[in-house]
N, C-alpha and C positions, 0 to 999 in steps of 0.2 A: 398619424404615425405609421399606418399600413403601407405607404410608400417607401418610408425609409426601411421598413422590415423588408419588404419585396426586393429594394436594390441590395441591401446588405447580403441578403440570402443568395442573389444572384451572383454576387461577386466572391462568395466564400465558399470553399470546399469543406465539406464536414469531415472528410478523410483526412485533410491536412491539420484541422483544429484538433480532431480526437487524436490522430497520430502523434502529436507532440505530447499526449499525456499517457497514451495506450499504445504498446507495440503491437500493431497490427499485421496481419497476415492475410493475403488474399486467398479465398477459397471460392471457385467458382467466380460469381459476379458479386459476392460479398467479402467484406473483410471482417477477420475475427481476432479476438483478442481477450485477455483476462479482464474481467469487469472490475472497474476502478471504485465500484459502490458496494461490493461485498467481497468476502474471500471465498477463492475458488482455486481449484488445482487444474481444471481442464477449461480452455475457452469456452465462454457460452456467450460472449458480448459482441454481437453484430452490427455492422455498419454498412448500409446500402448506398453507395455513392450516386446511383442515378435518381434515387428517390430523396437523398440527403437526409436520412434518417437513421436512427441507432435503436437498438433493442437489445436488452440481456434477457436470455432465456432461462437464467437462474433466478434472478431476483425480480424480473418484471419491469425494471426501470427502462423508459423509451421516450423517445421524442425527436426534436430536431436540433441543430446546432445550439439553439439559445437554451433549449432545456438542459443541453449537456453543460454549458458553461455555468448556468445557475446552480447546478447541483454540485459541480465539482469544486466550484470556487466560492460556494454560497453567495451567489450574486442575485440581485434582482432581476426582472426581465429589461428594464431600462440599462442597468449596469452593464449586462451581457451584450444588448445591441450596441451600446456606446463602445465597448471593448473591440467588438467586431468591426464596427465602422472605422474605428481607429486603425485597426489592422489593415484595411484595404484602402485607406485614404479617401474615405467617403464622409463628408460633412452632414450631420443631421439636421434636418429640418424641423423635427419635432421637439416640443417641451416637456420634459420630464414631469413638470408639474400636471400634467393632465394624466400622468400614470396611475394606475392603482397601486403602485409600489411606492408612493411618494413617502408615506409615513416611515416605511422600512428604511428607505435611503436617508432620510433626514435622521433617524436614530443612528443608523451606522456612521454616517457623517460626524454627528456630533460626538458620538464615542471616540472616533478618531482623533477629532479636534481635542476632547479632554485629555486623552492620553498623550498626545504631543505637547500639550500645555505643562503637563505633569512632568513629562521627560524634560522639558526645559527647566522647570523647577529644580529638579535634581541635578541637572548638569549645572545651573547656577549656584547651588549650594555646595557643589564640588568644588567649583573654582574659586568662589569669592573669599574663600579662607583657607590656605594651604596648610594651616596648623591643625584643621579639622581631623577627627579620626579617620573619615572616608579617604581624603587625600593622602594622609600618611600611610594608611593600608595600601593603596594603589602604589605609591611611590616605594614601598617596601617589596612589592612584588614586581617591580622593575617594569611597569608599564608606562609607554610614552605618551605625549600629548597626542601625537596622531592616533594612537588606538583610543585614547579617550572619545576623540572626536569620532572616529570610525564607528565605534559601537555605542557612541552616544551613553557613555557612562555617566553615573550620577551618585548623589549621596543623599539619602533620607536620614534627616536630623532626629534626634531622639525626642525633641518637643512634639507634642501632639498637634499644638494649634497652629504651627508656622503654614503648613500646606492648606489649612482651611481658610487662614487669613488671605493666603495667595489667590484663592479661587472666590473669594467672598465678593470682590466687585467684578465678575467676570459673567454674570448672569447665567451661571450654571447651577442647577438643583443638586440638592444633596442626594437625591434618588439616582441622578446620573452619575454623580461621582461613586456612589456605592456599587452601581453595576459595572462602571469602568475599573473597580478595584482599586480606587485611590483612597477612599476612606472605608470604614466598617462601622456598623451599629452595634454596640455591645451593651446590652441591657439599658438602651435607651440613650446612651452616650456614644457620640460620634469620634472615632478615633482615627488616626492615621492608620492605614494598613501596614504600611513599611516605616520602621522606626529603627534607626541606628544600624542602618544597611548600606553596603554598597548596592548599587542599582544598575542592573545590565538591562538595557532596553532590548525588547524581543522585536525582530522584525519579521513581517510576512515577505513571500517571494517577490512581492512587488516594491519592496523598500518602505512599506508603512510601519511605524512602530504602532504595534497592537497591543502590548502589554510589557510587563517587568518580571523579572526575577532578582530577588533581592537578597544578599547574603549577610548574615548578621555578624557584626564585628565588635559587639559588645561582650559583657562578661556575665555568664550565667550564674545564677545563684540557687541556693535550696529551693526558693519560691519562684523562681523565674528562669525557665529553661526553654527559651523559644527554638523553633527549627532552625537548623543551619540555613537551608534555602527555603525560600518562600515566594510562590509564583502569584501571578494574577489570576483571578477566578475565571471560570469559563463564561463566555459571553458570545455574542453574535460576531466579534472580532478577534477572540482569542480562543482558540481551540488547541489544545495540547497535542492532541493526536495528529493534527495537521502542521504543526510548527517544529522547526529544527534550529536550535541556536546556531547563529553563524553561517546558515546558509546564503542568504541574501550576499553577505560579504565573501562569500567562498566561490560562488557560481563560476566566476570568470575564470579562477584558477582551477576548478575541478574541470572545466572544459579545454583549459590548456594542457593540463597534464594527465586527463582522463582517468584520474580515480579520486576518491574521497576518502580522507581519514575520519573515523568515528571513534570519539572520545566521550568520557563522562566529565561533565562539568565546564562552567565558562571559562575558569582560569586557565585550563588546558589549552582552549581555543586561542585565547588571547596571548598566552606565552607563546605559542606556535607561530602565531602572527608577527610577534615582536622578533623572532629570527628568520622572518621571510617565508615561512611555510603557511600558505593561507588557504589550503583546500582541505580545511578541517571543519569538522562541525561537532556538535553535542546534542543529545535529546535533553529535554526540559525536566529532568529530575524524575522522569517515568520510566518504566520499562522500554527499550527499543522494541517496536512493534512492525508489524506487516506492511501497516500503512506508511510507516516512515521508510521502509525498505522501497515500497513503490515510488515515494516521492523522490528518493535519491536516484532510483532506477531512470527517471526522465533525464538525468544529467550525465550518468556515467554506469557502465557496467561492472565496475571495480570497486570493491570496498575494503580498506584497511583497517582492522580493528585494533585500536590502541585504548584498552581498557586498563582501569586501575590493577596493580598487582598484588592487590589483597584477595581475599576469599570472596568478596562480594563481586569483585571485577572479574574473577574466574568464572563465577555463575552467570555475570552478564555476557561473557565471551562464548560461553556454551549456548545460551538462549539466542544471542545474536546468529550466531553459525546455524543453529536450528531453523531459524526464519530464512536466512539466506539460502541455505542448502536446498531447502524445500521450495523456494520460490519457483514458480513454473517455467520462468523465462531464464536464460542463460546470463550466470553471474560470476564473477570471479572474488573471491574473498581470500585476504592475506591477514596475518598476524604480526604486528609489531612488537619486536621483543628487545629488551635490554636488560643489563646487570641490575637487578634489584636494589643492589647496595647505593646505586646512584638516584634512586627515588622510586616511589610507589606510583606515580602517574607522571606523565608527560611535562607537566609544570615544574615538578620536582627535579626531573631529569635535565630540563633545559636552563633550569637555575643552577645546576650543579656542573652540568658540561654539554653546552649545545651542540657540540661537534657529533656527540655520542646520539643525540636525537636524530640528526641528518643521517648518521651511518645507519642507525636502526631502520629509517625509511628507504634506505637505498638497498637494505638486505631484508626484506620481508619474507617470513616463513610461510609455506603452506601450512594449512591449519592441522591437517593429520601429523605431518612431519614435526610440526610445533610440539605437539602433545607426546609424540614418541620420543623425542629428543629430551624434552624435559623429565620425561617418565625414567628414562634409562640412565640420565645424569643422577637422579635421586635414587633410583635403585639399580645399580650397576649389576646386579645378581638376583632379581626379583624371585619371590616366592609364588606359589600359585595363586595364593589369595591376592597379592600385589598385582600380578597380572589379570587377574579376573576384575579388579577394581577399576583399572584403567580400561578394559575391554567394555565394560557397562557403560562407560562415558561415550567412547569414540564410536563403536559399533553401531549403536543405534543413530548417531548423528550421519554415519555415512549411508546407511539406509534411508535417511531422510533426503539425500541428494537427488535431484530431478534427471540427471544424467546417467544412463545406465552405464556408458563406458567409464565415467569417473568412479561411481560405485564400484564397478569391477576391479578397477586399478587401484583403488584404496584398499579394498578387502585382500588383494594380492601381497600389497605392501604389509598390511597388518599381520597377515599369515605367515609371510616370510620373517618379519622381526621377531614373532613369538614361536616360530617353528611349529605350526599347526596348519590343518588343512583349510584351504579357503571355504570348501563346502561347509564346514561347521560354522564358519563365520555368517554364511549366507542364511542359514536357517534363524539367525538372530531376527530377521526381518517378519518371520510368521508367513512369508508368502512364497514358500518352496512349492512350486507346482507339482515336482514330481512326488515329494514327501506327503503332501496334504491334497492328494487327488480326490479324497473322498469329500472334501468340503465344496470341490469345483465341479464333481460329477453330477449329471442330471440323467435320470433313466428314461429316455423317450429316443422314438426313432426320428432320424433327421427328415427335413422337408426338403423336396426338391427346390431348386432355384425358382422353376416356373410357379409352384405353390407358393413358395414366399413372398414374390412378387404379387401374386394375386391378393395376398391378405394384405400388403401395404395399399396397393390399389383399390381395395374395398374401403379400407377405413379412411383414406384421404379423399376417396370418391364421395362417401356419406356427408363428409364435412364440406367439401367443395360445392357438391350438388344442393346443399343446404346452407350456404354461407352466411346468409343475415342471421339465421336463426342458430348455427352451431358453430361458428367459427371460435366462439369463447371456450369451446370443449378441447381445443388445441392446450390448453392449460393442464388438462388430465394427463397429457402424455409426456413422459419424461423424455428429454433430448437423447438421453443415453440408449434409449431402445430403438432408435432409428438408424437402420443399416446405411452403409455409406452411399449406396445407390440413389437413396432417397432423401439424403440429408440437406441438400441445398432447397430442395422443393419444401421442405418441412420448415427451414429457416426463413423462407421467404413469406410461408404462410404466417408465421409468428410475427416477423417483421411488419407484416402489413395486415395484421389482424383488425385494424381499425379501418381498413380500405372498405368501400361500400359494396364493391364487388370483386371477383377474382381477376378481373383484366389486370388490375395492378399487379397483382402476384405474378401473373404470366409474363409480364414485361419486364419485370426485375430478374427473370430467369436468365441463364446463358442459353445458346441455341441448342444445345444437347438436352437440356432439362426441359426446355419449351415443348420438344417432341414428346417427351414422357409425359408432361403435364397435360399436353393435348390427348394424349392416349388415356390418360385417367379420367378426364372430361367427357370424352367421347364414349366411354365404356357405360353401359347401363348399370345401374346399382340396384340390387333386389334386397330388399329386407322387409321384415315384418311390420307392416303400418300399425299394428297394435302394440309395438314397443317403441317407446321415445329413442330419439336418436342417442341420447346420452348413455342410455342402457347398452345399446349396441356399441359404443366406443368403450366403456367400461369392460365389458364382455370380451373385447377384441384384443384387449391389452395384453393377456397372457399369451397370445399367439405372437404378438410384436416381441415379448421377452424370448420366446423359444427361437424364433428367426434371428433375433440380435445375438442369443447364445452361440447358435452355429456359426455365425459370422466371426465373434471372438475367439471361439475355439480353434478355428482353421488359421486365423492370424496369429494365435499363439505357438504353433507348430513352428512356424520360421522365425519366431521371435520369443523364445521361451522365457527370457528374463526381463520382459518388459511390464514393469511395476503396474503401470496405468492400465494395460489390459488384464492383468492378474486381477486388480482391484474391481475391475468391471466385471469381470467373469464371476468372481465370488459374488457380487452383487445379484447378478443374474441368477445364478445358480441358488442363491438362498430364496429367491423369489419363487423359483420354479419349484424347490424342494417343499417350500411351505404350502404350495397349492396342491402338491401331489399326495 
């Protein structure tokens, strides 16, 4: 297999592969972006094109292009190799049966097979008798045969035994059926998980059916009140945090129109498809998460929110805005609004008047204008308490926005509407540098540039001169403590911490930083031999903090409203004040 690995690696560029999932920006000889494996606000995920490796300085994940695909798509090594080989048109010569991942691959493929068979069973049950409750429900909701096929809709009968009988002669164990979420073991009795439900097949981004969402269409009673929606359980193929209903069917339309509509519930998606609007998706009964934002970001920078018009939908709108506003990369978000009398959700609106749905999509609201417009419609002459109630919602949202310019424009708009000073709204953030100077101030003398550089040369020199024994000490140093002049050298040292010697670090640098690197290496490093290297590094960290504090303070003088700089300065000041 080694020849296959070398061939595929030689033909694939890791920057291209990762760049499809992570928005990368070139910094020196490396590329940086937000880590897809943990939540962060500032980019700490580095990719080195020359060495074809990646490393996150925040969570520590790193490796090559195979490692990246294995982690982000939950693939085995052979699956990642096969995907990359297909990408570059290379025919693999190796046999996956010799891979250590054989057992995992077999389990995953078997689960996919079980779920596909179950999907076929549910589809057959829906189609075989058009008088059954499932088909009658779909008919009542106006869904077409095309939609039934496109979304692989089905019906789970009330009878517990039918699906067990269906699988009896297919050589599939009950354990596998339970893991796939087709049946459940309740007090030793095997029961169908989905009963008397419309079945919505859930697709992954590659078009595989990986699970189901079932909507109950029976009658509740005092002794039996099942959940309205029921999803497949978590498994190696079904992960709700990485799945979005309708995304596979919407991708082509999203790319065409350059925006995605996010709603609640499968029926909203299906109804919208029925009237020709296909760039629409829904979360799987769970709260919309930052991971979902990152997934949608791969396809578009613009999200239209079309949540239900009830109180829960309003809360969901605010949560989604919070996530999108605070997302560190540029995104646009709009809100779809319509007359509540026509329906509480897109499905009801489309059933009542599909033209109004199209009209609403063509006239989306800016989020803050949406809140202000609704507020003044409800309260034409608002009291102080009423004003305060809306300000408590929208001002904290505005402060979450990653764009300094948009934050400022929103605050000006709100201040104008409520006839108050914009300065009073800025204080809501708790990051007014002028008013909270005491929290950011540190009482110490500034170091000269020459002295500051000597501190970095010294610490980097200790580690580089004792590379094999001390490279692990890089993990003690927070990347936020590195001044701009030394950041690329630090990043390359971290990226190549697995290298046997410092030569690899040197070759990964651009020409300017190679000169600085040579200077550090050629400089004699003197330190007490009776003290171990780790102690030297730990004792030097407060000096790094001082130097970084000076740099950030200077940068803020010309960029006083930069929230990221303010947060960083507060972090550094707290550390230094604690040490004084």
